[in-house]
NULUMKE-907343 format. One line per field, with one value per residue: residue number from 1; residue in three letters; x, y, z of N, C-alpha, C in turn. Coordinates in nm, 2 decimals, padded with zeros to 4 digits. Example, Ala and Ser with C-alpha at 12.3 -4.5 7.8 and 13.67 -1.06 7.14 Angstrom:
<drenkes>
num	c(1;2)
residu	c(ALA;SER)
n_x	c(01.32;01.28)
n_y	c(-00.57;-00.22)
n_z	c(00.78;00.71)
ca_x	c(01.23;01.37)
ca_y	c(-00.45;-00.11)
ca_z	c(00.78;00.71)
c_x	c(01.32;01.29)
c_y	c(-00.33;00.00)
c_z	c(00.78;00.79)
</drenkes>
This chain:
<drenkes>
num	c(1;2;3;4;5;6;7;8;9;10;11;12;13;14;15;16;17;18;19;20;21;22;23;24;25;26;27;28;29;30;31;32;33;34;35;36;37;38;39;40;41;42;43;44;45;46;47;48;49;50;51;52;53;54;55;56;57;58;59;60;61;62;63;64;65;66;67;68;69;70;71;72;73;74;75;76;77;78;79;80;81;82;83;84;85;86;87;88;89;90;91;92;93;94;95;96;97;98;99;100;101;102;103;104;105;106;107;108;109;110;111;112;113;114;115;116;117;118;119;120;121;122;123;124;125;126;127;128;129;130;131;132;133;134;135;136;137;138;139;140;141;142;143;144;145;146;147;148;149;150;151;152;153;154;155;156;157;158;159;160;161;162;163;164;165;166;167;168;169;170;171;172;173;174;175;176;177;178;179;180;181;182;183;184;185)
residu	c(MET;PRO;TYR;ILE;SER;ILE;ALA;ILE;ALA;VAL;PRO;VAL;LEU;LEU;LEU;VAL;TRP;LEU;ILE;VAL;THR;TYR;ASN;ASN;LEU;ILE;ARG;LEU;ARG;ASN;LEU;THR;ARG;GLU;GLY;TRP;SER;GLY;ILE;ASP;VAL;GLN;LEU;LYS;ARG;ARG;TYR;ASN;LEU;ILE;PRO;ASN;LEU;VAL;GLU;THR;VAL;LYS;GLY;TYR;SER;ARG;HIS;GLU;GLN;GLN;LEU;PHE;THR;GLU;VAL;SER;ARG;LEU;ARG;SER;GLN;ALA;GLN;ALA;ALA;GLU;GLY;VAL;LYS;GLU;ALA;GLY;GLU;ALA;GLU;THR;GLN;LEU;THR;GLY;SER;LEU;LYS;SER;LEU;PHE;ALA;ILE;ALA;GLU;ALA;TYR;PRO;GLU;LEU;LYS;ALA;ASN;ARG;ASN;TYR;LEU;GLU;LEU;GLN;ASN;GLN;LEU;ILE;ASP;ILE;GLU;GLU;HIS;LEU;GLN;MET;ALA;ARG;ARG;TYR;PHE;ASN;GLY;THR;VAL;ARG;ASP;LEU;ASN;THR;LYS;ILE;GLU;SER;PHE;PRO;THR;ASN;LEU;VAL;ALA;GLY;LEU;PHE;LYS;ILE;GLU;LYS;ARG;ASP;PHE;PHE;ALA;LEU;GLU;LEU;ALA;THR;GLN;ARG;GLU;ALA;PRO;GLU;VAL;ARG;MET;GLY)
n_x	c(00.08;00.19;00.36;00.19;00.08;00.30;00.35;00.14;00.16;00.41;00.38;00.16;00.27;00.47;00.31;00.18;00.40;00.48;00.26;00.26;00.51;00.48;00.27;00.40;00.60;00.43;00.31;00.54;00.60;00.38;00.41;00.63;00.52;00.33;00.52;00.64;00.43;00.41;00.64;00.59;00.38;00.50;00.69;00.52;00.42;00.65;00.70;00.49;00.55;00.78;00.75;00.64;00.85;01.06;00.94;00.93;01.21;01.28;01.17;01.36;01.60;01.64;01.83;01.90;01.79;01.85;01.90;01.65;01.49;01.62;01.56;01.28;01.27;01.40;01.22;00.99;01.10;01.16;00.90;00.80;00.94;00.99;00.97;01.17;01.46;01.50;01.35;01.50;01.74;01.66;01.55;01.79;01.92;01.74;01.75;02.01;01.98;01.80;01.96;02.13;01.96;01.90;02.15;02.17;01.98;02.11;02.27;02.11;02.02;01.77;01.59;01.63;01.52;01.26;00.92;00.75;00.94;01.08;00.87;00.82;01.06;01.06;00.85;00.95;01.16;01.01;00.87;01.08;01.18;00.96;00.98;01.23;01.17;00.98;01.13;01.32;01.14;01.05;01.29;01.36;01.16;01.21;01.46;01.40;01.23;01.40;01.60;01.46;01.39;01.64;01.73;01.77;01.54;01.35;01.40;01.34;01.06;01.01;01.12;00.96;00.71;00.77;00.85;01.02;01.33;01.35;01.45;01.65;01.57;01.74;01.82;01.92;01.89;01.76;01.78;01.99;02.29;02.56;02.83;02.70;02.70;02.74;02.62;02.66;02.49)
n_y	c(-00.12;00.14;00.18;00.22;00.46;00.63;00.60;00.73;00.99;01.10;01.15;01.33;01.54;01.62;01.71;01.92;02.09;02.14;02.29;02.51;02.62;02.68;02.86;03.07;03.14;03.24;03.46;03.62;03.67;03.81;04.04;04.15;04.22;04.41;04.60;04.68;04.80;05.03;05.16;05.21;05.39;05.62;05.66;05.73;05.97;06.12;06.11;06.27;06.52;06.59;06.71;06.97;07.07;07.08;07.26;07.49;07.55;07.58;07.82;08.00;07.92;07.89;07.79;07.53;07.31;07.05;06.91;06.93;06.78;06.53;06.47;06.44;06.23;06.02;06.01;05.91;05.66;05.55;05.52;05.33;05.11;04.77;04.54;04.50;04.53;04.65;04.89;05.00;05.06;05.24;05.44;05.53;05.65;05.86;06.00;06.10;06.29;06.46;06.56;06.71;06.90;07.04;07.14;07.32;07.50;07.61;07.80;08.01;08.26;08.40;08.20;08.01;08.15;08.16;08.12;07.91;07.72;07.66;07.54;07.32;07.19;07.13;06.96;06.75;06.67;06.57;06.36;06.20;06.13;05.97;05.78;05.66;05.55;05.36;05.21;05.10;04.94;04.76;04.64;04.52;04.32;04.17;04.08;03.91;03.72;03.62;03.51;03.30;03.15;03.06;02.91;02.60;02.38;02.51;02.59;02.36;02.35;02.60;02.55;02.34;02.46;02.66;02.92;03.21;03.39;03.74;04.06;04.32;04.67;04.93;05.26;05.58;05.90;06.20;06.43;06.39;06.52;06.58;06.62;06.70;06.58;06.79;06.84;07.05;07.17)
n_z	c(00.00;00.08;-00.14;-00.35;-00.27;-00.29;-00.56;-00.66;-00.54;-00.63;-00.92;-00.90;-00.74;-00.92;-01.13;-01.01;-00.95;-01.22;-01.31;-01.13;-01.19;-01.47;-01.46;-01.32;-01.50;-01.71;-01.57;-01.54;-01.81;-01.89;-01.72;-01.85;-02.09;-02.00;-01.90;-02.13;-02.26;-02.10;-02.17;-02.44;-02.43;-02.32;-02.52;-02.74;-02.64;-02.65;-02.93;-03.02;-02.92;-03.04;-03.31;-03.25;-03.10;-03.30;-03.48;-03.33;-03.29;-03.55;-03.62;-03.53;-03.64;-03.95;-04.13;-04.07;-04.19;-04.28;-04.04;-03.93;-04.10;-04.07;-03.80;-03.82;-04.00;-03.85;-03.63;-03.76;-03.84;-03.59;-03.48;-03.65;-03.58;-03.50;-03.24;-02.95;-02.96;-03.22;-03.18;-02.97;-03.10;-03.30;-03.13;-03.01;-03.22;-03.28;-03.04;-03.06;-03.26;-03.15;-02.94;-03.10;-03.19;-02.95;-02.91;-03.11;-03.03;-02.81;-02.93;-02.98;-02.79;-02.76;-02.83;-02.63;-02.42;-02.49;-02.41;-02.51;-02.61;-02.38;-02.23;-02.39;-02.37;-02.10;-02.09;-02.24;-02.08;-01.86;-01.98;-02.05;-01.80;-01.71;-01.90;-01.84;-01.59;-01.67;-01.84;-01.66;-01.51;-01.70;-01.79;-01.55;-01.52;-01.75;-01.68;-01.46;-01.59;-01.78;-01.62;-01.49;-01.71;-01.79;-01.58;-01.41;-01.28;-01.42;-01.68;-01.84;-01.84;-01.96;-02.21;-02.30;-02.33;-02.51;-02.42;-02.45;-02.41;-02.35;-02.50;-02.35;-02.31;-02.42;-02.38;-02.45;-02.31;-02.44;-02.29;-02.13;-02.00;-02.19;-02.41;-02.71;-03.05;-03.30;-03.62;-03.88;-04.15)
ca_x	c(00.00;00.27;00.42;00.09;00.07;00.42;00.34;00.04;00.21;00.52;00.33;00.08;00.36;00.54;00.21;00.16;00.52;00.47;00.15;00.31;00.62;00.43;00.20;00.50;00.66;00.33;00.30;00.65;00.59;00.27;00.47;00.72;00.43;00.29;00.63;00.66;00.32;00.44;00.74;00.52;00.30;00.60;00.75;00.42;00.41;00.77;00.68;00.39;00.61;00.90;00.72;00.63;00.99;01.12;00.88;00.98;01.35;01.28;01.14;01.48;01.71;01.60;01.94;01.93;01.69;01.90;01.88;01.50;01.45;01.67;01.48;01.15;01.29;01.43;01.10;00.91;01.16;01.14;00.76;00.77;01.03;00.92;01.05;01.25;01.59;01.49;01.31;01.61;01.84;01.59;01.55;01.92;01.95;01.65;01.80;02.13;01.94;01.74;02.07;02.18;01.86;01.92;02.27;02.14;01.90;02.20;02.33;02.02;01.97;01.63;01.51;01.64;01.43;01.12;00.83;00.70;01.05;01.10;00.76;00.84;01.18;01.02;00.76;01.04;01.23;00.91;00.84;01.20;01.18;00.87;01.03;01.33;01.11;00.91;01.24;01.37;01.04;01.05;01.41;01.36;01.07;01.28;01.57;01.34;01.18;01.52;01.66;01.38;01.40;01.78;01.76;01.73;01.47;01.25;01.43;01.27;00.92;01.01;01.15;00.85;00.60;00.83;00.85;01.15;01.39;01.32;01.56;01.64;01.55;01.84;01.78;01.99;01.79;01.80;01.80;02.12;02.39;02.69;02.87;02.64;02.77;02.66;02.65;02.61;02.46)
ca_y	c(00.00;00.26;00.20;00.28;00.61;00.70;00.60;00.84;01.11;01.16;01.22;01.44;01.65;01.67;01.79;02.05;02.17;02.19;02.39;02.63;02.68;02.73;02.99;03.17;03.19;03.32;03.58;03.70;03.71;03.92;04.16;04.21;04.29;04.53;04.69;04.73;04.90;05.16;05.23;05.25;05.51;05.73;05.69;05.80;06.11;06.18;06.14;06.38;06.64;06.63;06.81;07.10;07.12;07.11;07.38;07.61;07.57;07.62;07.96;08.07;07.88;07.84;07.72;07.39;07.23;06.91;06.85;06.91;06.67;06.41;06.45;06.39;06.09;05.93;06.00;05.81;05.53;05.49;05.49;05.21;05.00;04.65;04.46;04.58;04.56;04.75;05.01;05.06;05.12;05.36;05.55;05.58;05.75;05.97;06.08;06.17;06.40;06.56;06.63;06.81;07.00;07.11;07.21;07.44;07.60;07.68;07.91;08.12;08.30;08.43;08.08;07.95;08.22;08.15;08.04;07.79;07.63;07.62;07.45;07.19;07.12;07.07;06.84;06.64;06.62;06.49;06.24;06.11;06.07;05.86;05.67;05.60;05.46;05.25;05.12;05.02;04.84;04.66;04.56;04.43;04.21;04.09;04.01;03.81;03.62;03.55;03.43;03.18;03.07;03.00;02.83;02.46;02.30;02.59;02.59;02.25;02.39;02.71;02.49;02.26;02.55;02.76;03.05;03.25;03.51;03.88;04.15;04.44;04.79;05.03;05.39;05.70;06.01;06.33;06.53;06.37;06.63;06.54;06.69;06.65;06.59;06.88;06.84;07.17;07.14)
ca_z	c(00.00;00.07;-00.27;-00.43;-00.23;-00.35;-00.70;-00.69;-00.49;-00.71;-01.04;-00.86;-00.71;-01.05;-01.21;-00.93;-00.98;-01.35;-01.32;-01.06;-01.27;-01.59;-01.42;-01.28;-01.63;-01.78;-01.50;-01.57;-01.95;-01.89;-01.67;-01.95;-02.18;-01.93;-01.89;-02.27;-02.29;-02.03;-02.25;-02.56;-02.40;-02.31;-02.66;-02.82;-02.59;-02.70;-03.07;-03.03;-02.88;-03.13;-03.42;-03.19;-03.07;-03.42;-03.53;-03.24;-03.32;-03.69;-03.62;-03.50;-03.72;-04.08;-04.21;-04.01;-04.26;-04.29;-03.91;-03.90;-04.19;-04.01;-03.68;-03.87;-04.06;-03.74;-03.56;-03.83;-03.83;-03.45;-03.47;-03.72;-03.53;-03.44;-03.14;-02.85;-03.01;-03.33;-03.11;-02.90;-03.20;-03.36;-03.03;-02.99;-03.33;-03.26;-02.93;-03.11;-03.34;-03.05;-02.88;-03.19;-03.19;-02.83;-02.93;-03.20;-02.94;-02.73;-03.00;-02.99;-02.66;-02.76;-02.83;-02.50;-02.33;-02.54;-02.32;-02.57;-02.62;-02.24;-02.19;-02.47;-02.31;-01.97;-02.12;-02.28;-01.95;-01.78;-02.06;-02.04;-01.66;-01.70;-01.99;-01.77;-01.49;-01.75;-01.89;-01.55;-01.47;-01.81;-01.79;-01.43;-01.55;-01.84;-01.61;-01.38;-01.68;-01.84;-01.52;-01.47;-01.83;-01.80;-01.46;-01.40;-01.38;-01.49;-01.83;-01.90;-01.86;-02.06;-02.34;-02.33;-02.37;-02.60;-02.36;-02.49;-02.34;-02.41;-02.51;-02.27;-02.38;-02.39;-02.43;-02.41;-02.31;-02.51;-02.19;-02.05;-02.02;-02.24;-02.53;-02.83;-03.17;-03.39;-03.76;-03.94;-04.29)
c_x	c(00.08;00.33;00.32;00.07;00.18;00.40;00.23;00.09;00.31;00.46;00.24;00.17;00.43;00.44;00.19;00.28;00.52;00.37;00.20;00.42;00.57;00.35;00.29;00.56;00.56;00.31;00.42;00.65;00.49;00.32;00.56;00.63;00.37;00.39;00.65;00.55;00.35;00.55;00.68;00.44;00.39;00.66;00.65;00.41;00.53;00.75;00.59;00.45;00.72;00.86;00.70;00.77;01.07;01.07;00.93;01.12;01.36;01.26;01.26;01.60;01.67;01.70;01.98;01.83;01.73;01.87;01.73;01.45;01.50;01.59;01.35;01.16;01.31;01.31;01.01;00.97;01.14;00.99;00.73;00.85;00.94;01.01;01.13;01.39;01.59;01.45;01.42;01.71;01.78;01.59;01.68;01.96;01.87;01.70;01.92;02.08;01.87;01.85;02.13;02.09;01.87;02.05;02.25;02.07;02.00;02.27;02.24;01.96;01.82;01.54;01.52;01.55;01.29;01.04;00.79;00.82;01.08;01.00;00.78;00.96;01.14;00.93;00.85;01.11;01.13;00.88;00.96;01.22;01.08;00.92;01.14;01.27;01.04;01.02;01.30;01.27;01.05;01.17;01.42;01.27;01.14;01.39;01.51;01.29;01.30;01.59;01.59;01.39;01.54;01.81;01.70;01.64;01.36;01.27;01.36;01.13;00.91;01.03;01.03;00.73;00.65;00.82;01.00;01.20;01.35;01.45;01.54;01.62;01.65;01.80;01.86;01.89;01.84;01.83;01.92;02.22;02.53;02.71;02.80;02.72;02.68;02.71;02.58;02.60;02.54)
c_y	c(00.13;00.28;00.26;00.43;00.69;00.71;00.70;00.97;01.18;01.22;01.34;01.56;01.71;01.76;01.92;02.14;02.23;02.30;02.52;02.70;02.74;02.86;03.10;03.23;03.28;03.45;03.68;03.75;03.82;04.05;04.23;04.28;04.42;04.64;04.75;04.83;05.03;05.23;05.28;05.38;05.63;05.76;05.76;05.94;06.18;06.21;06.25;06.51;06.69;06.73;06.95;07.16;07.16;07.24;07.51;07.65;07.63;07.77;08.05;08.04;07.81;07.76;07.58;07.29;07.08;06.84;06.83;06.80;06.54;06.38;06.39;06.25;05.99;05.91;05.89;05.67;05.47;05.45;05.36;05.09;04.89;04.57;04.55;04.62;04.67;04.89;05.08;05.13;05.24;05.47;05.61;05.68;05.87;06.06;06.16;06.30;06.51;06.63;06.74;06.93;07.09;07.20;07.34;07.55;07.67;07.80;08.03;08.16;08.33;08.31;08.01;08.02;08.22;08.06;07.91;07.68;07.58;07.52;07.31;07.12;07.06;06.95;06.72;06.58;06.53;06.36;06.14;06.05;05.96;05.74;05.59;05.50;05.34;05.15;05.03;04.91;04.72;04.57;04.47;04.31;04.11;04.01;03.89;03.69;03.54;03.46;03.30;03.09;03.00;02.91;02.69;02.44;02.38;02.59;02.48;02.29;02.50;02.65;02.41;02.34;02.67;02.90;03.10;03.38;03.63;03.96;04.27;04.56;04.89;05.16;05.50;05.82;06.13;06.44;06.51;06.47;06.56;06.62;06.63;06.66;06.68;06.87;06.96;07.14;07.23)
c_z	c(00.00;-00.06;-00.37;-00.40;-00.29;-00.50;-00.75;-00.66;-00.58;-00.84;-01.01;-00.82;-00.83;-01.13;-01.14;-00.96;-01.12;-01.37;-01.25;-01.14;-01.40;-01.56;-01.38;-01.41;-01.70;-01.71;-01.54;-01.72;-01.96;-01.83;-01.76;-02.05;-02.12;-01.93;-02.03;-02.30;-02.22;-02.11;-02.38;-02.54;-02.39;-02.44;-02.74;-02.77;-02.65;-02.85;-03.10;-03.00;-02.98;-03.24;-03.37;-03.15;-03.19;-03.48;-03.46;-03.27;-03.46;-03.70;-03.59;-03.58;-03.85;-04.15;-04.16;-04.07;-04.26;-04.15;-03.89;-03.98;-04.12;-03.88;-03.72;-03.92;-03.95;-03.65;-03.62;-03.82;-03.69;-03.43;-03.54;-03.67;-03.47;-03.35;-03.06;-02.90;-03.12;-03.27;-03.04;-02.99;-03.26;-03.26;-03.00;-03.10;-03.32;-03.15;-02.97;-03.18;-03.25;-02.98;-02.97;-03.20;-03.07;-02.84;-03.01;-03.11;-02.85;-02.80;-03.02;-02.85;-02.65;-02.76;-02.69;-02.40;-02.37;-02.45;-02.38;-02.58;-02.48;-02.20;-02.26;-02.41;-02.18;-01.99;-02.16;-02.16;-01.87;-01.85;-02.04;-01.90;-01.65;-01.79;-01.92;-01.66;-01.56;-01.80;-01.78;-01.51;-01.58;-01.80;-01.66;-01.45;-01.65;-01.77;-01.53;-01.47;-01.74;-01.74;-01.49;-01.59;-01.84;-01.68;-01.46;-01.28;-01.46;-01.64;-01.90;-01.93;-01.97;-02.20;-02.39;-02.39;-02.46;-02.55;-02.37;-02.41;-02.42;-02.41;-02.41;-02.36;-02.33;-02.45;-02.37;-02.42;-02.37;-02.41;-02.11;-02.09;-02.06;-02.36;-02.65;-02.95;-03.26;-03.53;-03.83;-04.09;-04.38)
</drenkes>
């Protein structure tokens, strides 16, 4: 009789472990999706702000048309990016062009004092702070998911149900203070 109990208990315990492990992986996968949606919201806010920022700077610096065109092109490219890795690369390029835009603004004291420009710059700073928080949350959930997927014996369950590792989202912020690369047309 004790052998029958063990014969029943072991498969039941394995089944319970499998269910708990699977549900934990699904929870982590859903948290990464939630984290990405937070990043997506902030990126859309950023995309909506960029045309206003470009137009404001354009009013003071008409001879920087190449940069304005580049910012618009990179904004469209970033909006069309698919997947975390592609989005990160596109955002890095867009950030570089925004830094160049800010560098141009530095050359125009009347622009730096313009209320509209200052408000747009403050909005961008706010958006990028929220974006930074969303990125940290997302990358934390990705770290937790990837650790589970790579750890034994959870990796067996992940492989069985084809739950795959996620990419981290790297993003340099346009409002970070560093020497920007300025390309004059």
